[in-house]
Structure formats: C-alpha cells, structure tokens
Residue, then its C-alpha position, 0 to 999 in steps of 0.5 A: q368366354e374371357a378370350l371371346h369378350g376380349d376380341l369381340g365384347g358381349g356376354s356369355f350367350r355368344s361363347l355358349m354358341e360354340n360349345f358343340a365340339i364334344a358332341h361332334v367329336d363323339h359323332i365322328i368317332a362313332s362313324l369313323d369305321e364306316w366312313a373309312a372302310d374300303e368301298l367296293v366299286t361296281s363297273s358298268d363295263p362287263v370287261d372291267a368288271a370281269k378283271g377282278k375286285w375294284l376298291l376305293r380307299y380313303e387315305p390321309k393326304g398328309v399335312v394340311f394347312l388350316m387358316g382360321a377366321w376371327n368371327f368364329q375363331l373356335s368353330l372355324i378351326m375346331g370344325p375343320l380340324m375334326d374332319i382333318i384329323a378324322a381323315g388321318n392327317c397332320c395339321v398346321i393351324k394358323p388362327s386369325e391375328l384379328a382375334p388374338h385372345q382366342a388365338v392364344v387360348l387355342e394354341r395353349l389347348i391344342h398343344k396341351y391335348l394334341d401331339p404337337s409333333a403332328f398338330r402345331v399352332v403358328q401365330g403371326e400376321i401377314p408375313e408369317t402367313t405369306a411364308l406358310l403359303k409358300m410351303p408344299w402342303a397336302h391341302i389348304m383350308y381357308t375361311g375368310s374373304t374372297t379377296v384373301g381367298k384369291i391370294v391363297m389360291s394363287a399361292a397354292a397353285k405354285n405348288l399344285v396344292p388343292c384348297t377348300l375355300e369357304l368365303g362369303g358374299k352377299s346372301p339375299v333373303f327373298v320374302d314373297k307376299t305369301a310369307d308369314i311376315k311376323q315369323a320371317a321378321e323374327r327369324i331374319l333378325v335373330a340370325k342377323t343380330t347374332n355375332c353382330g352380323q359378323w357371320c359368313v352366312t348371315p342375311d345380307y339384304i332383303l328383297v320383299e314384294k311391295a305388297v307386304e314391304q311395309q308390313l315387313v319393315d314394321e315387324l322388323v322394327k317392332f322386333a328389333s326394338k323389343r329385343l335390342g332396345t335403343p342404341q344405348d341399350q345395345k352398348g351394354d354394361g359389360s356384364k355377362y348378360d349383354y347380347i350384342q357384340r362389338i365390331v372386330n376392330s376400328r377399321n371394320a367399324e369405320r367401313l360400316k360407318r361409311y356404308i351407313d353414311g353413303a347408303g341413301g334410302k331411309i334409316v327406319y331403325g338405328s342412329k348414325e349419331e350413336i356410332n362410335v368407331a373408337e369403341k367399335f360400336i355400330p348400332f343395329t341399323i335397318i335401311s329401307n330402300p338404299d341406293t342400288s349403287s351404294e356400298v350396302l348393296t354392292q359390298e358384303i356388309f358383314g356387320p349389323i346393317l340390314p337393307v330392305i328393298g321393295v320389289e315389284s315381282l319375284d322375277s325382278a327380285i331374282g334379277m336384282a339378286r343375280e346382279i348383286d351376287d350370282t353365287p352367294l354363300a347362302l340364300y334364303v326364301y320366305t314363302q308358303d308357296d313351294k313353287v316360289a321357293e323352287k323357282v328361286l332355288t333353280s334361278i340362283t345358285s348358292g353354297s346353301v339354302g334356307v327356306n323359311t329360316c336363316n343360318e340354320q342350314s349351316l349348323n348340321p354336322d352331317a350336312a355339307f357346308g361350303g361355297v360355290g363360285s365367288s363364295g368358295f369351293g369344296a365343303y366339309h362337315g361330317r362324312t363330306g369333310f372326311r372325304e374332302f381331306s382324304h385322298k381317294r385311291t382306286i385299287l384293282y385286285r386283278t384276279e382273273k386271267g388276262h392282260l391289259f389287251p388280249a393276246a390276239v391284238w399283241p404286235e409281232a416285231n412291232k407290227v399290229s396285224d389287220a386282224a388285230l386292228a379289226n378286233m380292236s375296232q370291234a371291241v371299241n365300237g361294241e360290235 
C-alpha cells in the first residue's frame, strides 16, 4: 500500500484491488495437471489416423522476458508470471521504472520467495531495457503503449522471438436509446474513475444517440458530483480513505492538461483552473461534444477525461468509432436490444467486449485477455496463458506397419515408374 501510494497516490481502496494473487495461484495449481496433460489428436485423414498414436504435448519454451506496466505494476507482472511459471518457464522480470516504489517491493518479494536462479528481477530504464531486448529470449511479454510495443516487436524480430503484446487504444462506449441510462452512467463512471482512468481497458469516449444524450450527460454529472465531489474533494487529504489517485508523472499530467485545453466542446464537469501539473493532479473532467480533430478523440487518453459525443444513429456511431480506432483493446455497448449489441460486435473488432458493463470482462482469470491489431496480439489468463507460454509439440508414435510412402512407389535406381506415379496421383486425388 505504501509503495502504491508513493507511485500513484490515493488511499487503501486502490491497493486492495490487486490482492487477487493467492486465489488465482490456487486455481492454477488445482488445474495444472489437466492443462499439462498430453492431448490425444484425432485425424480426419484415415491414412494418418492409421499410422499410430498422435499426441500434442505442452512443453516449456525456456526463459521468458516479462516487461511490466506502471499503472497496475503488481497485477501486470504477477498475472502473466503465474502463467509463465505454470508453463514451466524461467523468467526475467523488468518492472516499469515509472512506478519505482512498487518495482523495489516486487524485486524484494520475488527474490525472497522464488528461486533467483530461475526468476530474476532487473531494474533500469531505457538503456537497460534496450540491452535486454537484444537477447534471444524464448518469448517476450510486454504490457504498455502501442509505440513501445512496436519497438519491442522490432527488437524481437532480430532474434525471431515470439511476443505477447498487450497494448491499448481508444476503447469506445456505445449507448443507444434503449439503454438503462442511469445504470449506464454509473457503470461507466465507476470504471473510468478507477485508478484515475489509468487502465488500458477503461472507457475512452462515449458515443450516445442524441435522443438520450442530455439524459446521459445529466446522469454522468449527477453521479460524478455525488461520488467524487468537487475538484478540491478529489485532491484528498492524503489519508487512507482517498479514492482518486494522482497521474503517474508530471509529463503525463501536462499531456492531459493539453488534451483538455485543446478539446473544444463544453466542459460539463471538472475545472481547468484546478489542474496542477506540479502535483500531478487532473480533476475528473467530462467534455460534451469535443472537436472531432482534438487530441481527446485522436489519442488514447489514459487519464480522468471522458468525452461524450452525440450521434444521429447507430450506424454513424459505428463509422465514427472505426475512424477513431478500428481495433481497440476493449469495446462497450449499453443497450437492451440484443440486435444492437450484435451489430456493434460484428461491425468493430476488439480485444474484448463488455455488454452493459465496463472493464469487468478483463478480470476473469479463466477468460482470455489480449488485444487485436494495434491493441496487441496474443492472450493470457488461465488455460489460455498456460498455452500462450508453452511450446506445442506434436508427437507421433508410429505403431502400425508401413513407411512415409508405400513400397509400391519407391524408386528403382533413382527412377520412379509410371505405375508409381499413377498410384501417387490416385492417392492424392482420392480416387
């Protein structure tokens, strides 16, 4: 808790969010015999099926390089690390230098409770990370920005190292006229305010049908006013009861200030005057109909800013979301019409989806979590993670008589007969 407060501020509630590890470890241990068991492969080709027993075996890849992220330093290291260990690998862990207090705690605990000859934490900044990326790892797992993800992928390619990249993007929220507006406002804001909006799957912006736009804005402002209070309330008093965190550093606080200053539209909740970059404080801000060319609608926000855009129809909302980011890490739909939900899901791909909820779809330890396109690739959590960090090895135990090719088609003095060619053609064509 002290380490988290030192990096991101806030009170006790935020630190309690990440105390999931024991339950997840117990689940993995209980499931591991099943996950790691050889799988019998059945063949649709009777010729292959007749050759013997086919197996798929999951084996360790080797030494994995795990790069953590500052926003949930504990979760985004321990979560993948469980899957990496379950698959039988060793691991070098590089915590984010942007959350140094948590990085030091993780190093101390990992080296205390895990064999340091197999699991080693390495601290450092860009030079150290660059050097580590040059090594021929068995696999690299990275959580962070798309920009750095490209750097990781480029470095990995030089050694043909497979990667799992969990990146970000602009995750849209669709709200149609059939939605429970009060409930939607509450669920969106609870998700968006968690960790001060610094969560890769958090709602980035809202597209709402104009028929219910004002109602949604009113409910958002009402709920935010009650739960967060004024900007002065959000600054907190440094006690364990504070809910809102700080921005991770002044550079990101300055970035968010710039987003608000250049957004256009109307600020319906929040205050530019209360922004304090030196203290890394950005009050929660709701912006109604910002300019479509502004950074709040072209760049991932990753902070406590929520744009709300009114749209004429579902089709126009889908078109706008595609232009903003056609492969976000997450996508959310609030509707009571199943056809509307399915239309959105089939029109825009994403790493994951929440229908009438936000963020929760990423928390199930048995459900795959990962991105698509610019939001990353590969996935982990539970059995999916075990397989992600395993080498999938096919094994054939040849038990029947025979050879790769039947004796009838073998060459004589390096010549294949007409009969052999006819037999091969007949076999290939299924005649």
